[in-house]
C-alpha positions, 0 to 999 in steps of 0.5 A, spaced: 248 190 491 256 189 492 261 191 497 266 195 494 270 196 500 273 189 500 272 188 493 278 192 491 282 188 495 280 181 493 282 183 485 289 185 487 290 178 490 287 175 484 292 180 480 298 177 483 296 170 481 294 172 474 299 173 468 295 178 465 295 182 470 303 182 470 304 188 465 310 191 464 313 196 459 319 194 456 325 198 456 330 199 450 334 193 448 342 195 448 344 194 441 346 187 439 352 185 435 349 179 433 341 178 433 339 174 428 340 166 429 341 160 425 335 159 420 332 166 422 336 171 418 332 176 414 330 173 407 325 177 403 320 172 400 321 167 406 313 167 406 307 168 402 303 172 407 308 177 407 307 184 404 312 185 398 316 190 402 317 186 408 323 182 409 320 176 413 324 172 417 324 164 416 323 160 422 328 154 424 324 147 424 327 144 430 326 141 437 327 145 443 332 142 448 329 138 454 329 141 461 328 138 468 324 145 469 318 144 464 315 139 459 318 137 453 316 142 447 314 139 440 318 139 434 316 145 430 317 152 427 321 157 432 325 163 432 332 161 435 338 166 437 345 165 434 347 161 441 341 157 441 339 159 448 333 163 446 327 160 443 320 162 441 314 159 437 314 162 430 307 160 428 302 163 432 304 171 431 297 175 430 294 182 431 291 183 438 293 180 444 296 173 444 300 168 449 307 166 447 312 162 451 319 162 451 325 158 452 331 162 455 337 161 459 337 159 466 336 164 471 336 170 466 330 176 465 327 176 458 326 183 455 322 184 449 320 190 444 318 191 437 316 196 432 312 197 426 317 198 420 312 200 414 308 205 417 307 209 424 304 205 429 303 204 436 308 200 439 308 193 441 305 192 448 309 186 452 306 183 459 311 178 462 310 175 468 315 176 474 319 170 478 320 166 472 328 165 474 328 158 470 329 157 463 321 158 461 318 164 460 310 165 459 308 172 456 302 176 453 304 180 447 299 185 443 300 187 436 296 193 435 296 193 427 297 189 421 303 190 417 311 189 418 313 188 425 320 187 427 321 183 434 327 184 438 328 180 445 334 179 450 335 174 456 342 174 459 347 174 453 342 171 448 339 176 443 334 174 438 331 179 432 326 177 427 321 180 422 314 178 421 308 180 417 302 181 421 295 180 416 290 184 417 284 182 422 277 185 421 275 190 426 269 188 431 266 195 429 267 199 423 262 205 424 260 206 431 254 210 433 255 214 439 248 217 440 244 212 444 246 207 449 243 202 445 247 203 440 253 202 444 251 196 448 253 190 444 255 183 445 262 184 442 263 189 447 265 189 454 263 194 460 266 194 466 270 198 472 277 199 471 283 201 475 288 205 471 295 202 473 300 205 469 300 209 462 305 210 456 305 215 451 309 213 444 314 218 442 310 222 437 305 223 442 299 220 438 298 213 441 298 211 449 297 204 452 294 203 458 295 198 463 289 197 467 286 192 472 278 190 472 275 192 478 268 190 477 264 187 470 258 190 469 256 187 462 258 179 463 254 177 458 259 179 452 262 174 448 269 177 451 266 176 458 271 172 461 277 177 458 274 182 463 273 177 469 275 181 476 282 181 477 284 180 470 289 185 467 288 189 460 292 193 455 288 198 452 290 203 446 288 210 446 289 215 441 292 221 445 290 226 440 283 225 440 281 222 446 282 224 453 288 220 456 286 216 463 290 218 469 294 212 473 291 211 480 284 212 478 278 208 477 273 209 470 267 206 467 269 203 460 266 200 454 271 197 450 272 193 443 276 191 438 283 188 437 287 191 441 282 193 446 280 200 445 274 205 448 268 205 444 265 213 444 270 215 449 267 222 449 260 219 451 262 213 455 268 214 459 266 216 467 270 216 473 268 212 479 269 214 486 269 207 491 270 211 497 262 212 497 257 207 498 254 205 493 260 207 488 259 214 485 260 215 477 263 222 476 260 224 469 266 228 466 264 227 459 261 233 455 255 229 452 254 223 457 250 217 455 249 215 462 244 217 466 245 214 473 250 217 478 252 210 481 255 204 479 248 200 481 244 205 477 248 204 470 248 197 471 240 197 470 241 202 464 245 197 461 240 191 462 235 196 459 239 197 453 239 190 452 232 189 451 
C-alpha cells in the first residue's frame, strides 16, 4: 500500500530535474522581416517525402559552430537562421513527441511555435526546459498529426522558419471497444494517476492540450511504462467537442494510447482521484464507468485481473 501524502511531494522534486516536466505553451512570435535562413528557403519539390502541395524547406548541410559550453555537433543537415546563430537538426522530425536540440545565441530565450498549413489540426505542443542561458537548448516537440507543418522559432534577434511534410504514423489503436475493462487494458496503453498542471484550448475550440504530471503508474507492464514513470511530464491531446475537458489542479485516473497521447474511452475510464483520503479515493464521475473499485488500490487489482 502506498503512502500518497509523501508520494505527491517526491514527484514534484523529480519534476524539477526532468525536462519532460518543463512544458510551456509558446506565445505568439512577432512577425519577422527575415525568417528563412541560408539553405532553408521554401522550395517545392525539395524532398520526396512531401505531399504535392507542401512547400518543404531544403536543409543546409553544414557543421554547427563550436562552443566551450557544449559538445561539438556533427556535420549534417540543419535548418539555420539567416544570421547563422539559430540551428536545429533537420533529420528527425516526425509525428508524436520527439526531442530536438537547438543551437541559439548565447544568453537568449528560445520560443517555438507551429501550425499545420494544409488542414485544421491541433497546434504544435512545445516543451522547453528552463535555465538554459548559454548557446544550447534542448526541447521536446509534439507534432499531433501528419501533414504539412510550418515551424517558427526565435531566440534573441535570430529568427528561423521552415516547412516540413510529416508522414503519417499508424495509430496504435484503430477501433477501441469500450464495453469491457479487458478490452481497454492492453500492452500498448498506459494507466496512471496524473495531476493536470495546465490546459490550453485551440482558437476553434476543437482541440485541447493538457500538460500533466505522473503521480502514480498503475500499469507498469506497458510497452511505454518508462514514459509514465513517477515524476514525468506528459502532453495529452483531447477532443474538446467530444470529451469532458479535465480541470487544471485536479488529479485523474487516465488510460492513454497513441501518437500523440490521447485518452482511451474517456466517457468510461476517466475518474477523479482524491489524495486527501487514505487510501486514495477514486471518484467515478463518468456515466458508464468501467471501474468497479472506489480506491486506487482496488482499481490496481482490477487491472491485474483484466490482464489474465
